[in-house]
C-alpha positions in Angstrom: 38.0 -15.1 18.8 39.3 -11.8 20.0 39.2 -11.4 23.8 39.5 -7.6 24.9 41.8 -6.9 27.5 39.0 -5.5 30.0 37.3 -8.9 29.6 40.6 -10.7 31.1 41.1 -8.0 33.7 37.8 -7.8 35.2 37.8 -12.1 36.6 41.4 -11.2 37.6 40.2 -8.4 40.3 37.4 -10.8 41.4 39.8 -13.3 41.8 42.2 -11.2 43.7 39.4 -9.6 45.8 38.2 -13.2 46.7 41.8 -14.2 47.4 42.6 -11.1 49.7 39.1 -11.7 51.6 40.1 -15.5 52.1 43.5 -14.5 53.7 41.8 -12.0 56.0 39.7 -14.7 57.2 41.8 -17.3 57.2 44.3 -14.7 59.6 41.1 -13.6 61.6 41.3 -16.6 64.0 44.9 -16.4 64.6 44.9 -13.1 65.4 42.0 -13.8 68.0 43.6 -16.6 69.8 44.6 -16.5 73.0 47.6 -18.7 73.9 46.3 -21.0 76.9 49.6 -22.9 77.8 51.1 -22.2 81.0 50.4 -18.4 81.3 48.4 -18.4 84.2 49.9 -16.4 87.4 49.4 -15.2 91.0 45.7 -12.9 90.9 44.6 -10.5 93.5 42.6 -12.7 95.1 42.9 -15.0 98.1 41.7 -18.7 98.6 39.4 -18.1 101.1 37.7 -15.7 98.1 37.3 -18.5 96.0 36.1 -20.8 98.5 33.1 -18.5 99.2 33.1 -17.4 95.8 31.9 -20.8 94.8 29.4 -20.9 97.2 27.9 -17.6 96.3 28.5 -18.4 92.4 26.2 -21.8 92.9 23.4 -19.7 94.9 23.4 -16.4 92.7 24.8 -17.3 89.0 24.9 -21.0 88.3 21.1 -20.8 87.2 21.8 -18.7 84.1 25.5 -19.6 83.6 25.8 -23.0 84.7 27.1 -25.1 87.8 30.2 -25.4 86.1 30.4 -21.9 84.8 29.0 -23.1 81.6 26.2 -24.6 79.7 23.7 -22.5 81.6 20.2 -22.0 80.3 20.5 -18.8 78.5 23.8 -17.3 79.0 27.5 -17.3 77.9 30.1 -19.5 79.3 32.3 -18.0 81.9 35.4 -20.5 81.4 37.7 -21.6 78.8 38.9 -20.0 75.7 35.7 -17.9 75.1 35.9 -16.3 78.6 39.6 -15.1 77.9 38.5 -14.2 74.2 35.9 -11.9 75.6 37.8 -10.4 78.8 41.8 -10.9 78.5 42.4 -8.3 77.6 40.3 -6.0 80.2 41.3 -5.8 84.0 39.6 -7.3 87.1 38.5 -3.6 87.4 36.3 -3.8 84.4 35.3 -7.2 85.1 33.9 -6.2 88.3 32.0 -3.2 87.4 30.8 -5.3 84.4 29.5 -7.8 86.6 28.4 -5.8 89.6 26.4 -3.3 87.3 24.6 -5.9 85.3 24.4 -9.0 87.7 22.4 -11.0 88.7 20.3 -10.4 85.7 16.6 -9.6 87.2 18.5 -7.9 90.4 22.0 -5.9 89.3 24.0 -4.7 92.1 22.2 -6.4 94.9 25.0 -8.3 96.0 27.5 -6.9 98.9 30.7 -5.9 97.0 32.7 -8.4 99.1 30.2 -11.3 97.2 31.3 -9.7 93.9 35.0 -10.1 94.3 34.4 -13.5 95.9 32.7 -14.5 92.8 35.2 -13.0 90.3 37.9 -14.7 92.5 36.2 -17.9 92.1 35.9 -17.5 88.2 39.5 -16.3 87.8 40.8 -19.0 90.0 38.7 -21.8 87.4 40.3 -20.2 84.7 43.9 -21.0 86.0 44.9 -17.8 88.1 46.5 -19.0 91.1 45.4 -17.4 94.6 47.5 -15.2 96.2 47.8 -13.2 99.3 45.8 -9.8 98.2 42.2 -9.5 98.8 40.6 -8.8 95.4 38.0 -5.7 95.7 36.1 -3.2 93.5 39.4 -1.1 93.1 41.6 -4.4 92.0 43.0 -3.7 88.7 45.1 -6.1 86.8 45.1 -7.4 83.2 42.9 -10.8 82.9 45.1 -12.5 80.6 48.3 -12.1 82.7 47.4 -14.0 85.8 44.4 -16.4 83.7 45.5 -18.6 81.2 42.0 -20.3 80.2 42.7 -23.9 81.0 39.7 -25.2 83.1 40.9 -26.4 87.0 38.7 -28.8 87.1 39.2 -29.3 90.8 38.4 -25.5 91.6 35.1 -26.4 90.3 34.7 -29.6 92.4 35.5 -27.9 95.4 39.1 -28.5 96.1 40.8 -25.9 98.2 44.0 -25.6 95.5 43.7 -24.9 92.0 45.9 -27.5 90.1 
């Protein structure tokens, strides 16, 4: 039996193409992952904002996003790796704009600017950012993954005054 060269090349191309695709798929999660080990920093918000943000979040946001920033009825998680994967490379200004222009779901831009800032401060603190002396405003602009590490701070969620 004689095998033509073209018959041998064709399967090799398919194997190489499949190998290349598998390599890309295998590398994709490594590229998309964000470090969650000890990178939290001081955020551009105060502890007072975190505390008032918790109350405002529970009143205006928890119905869709869940009491502990996750497991809501029909919305995405606002805590941990999934939050940082979506928002880590963006700024607090971008996040403020998104939240204030789109939330609450049936009444966008209906909360006071200070309320939106407090809710965002609470979300950032729950994701590891530490409160500081600056007040978060609609103009604050800090890259989120430079202050939050995605490690869930349960004490913040439960209402303790300082994240740990």
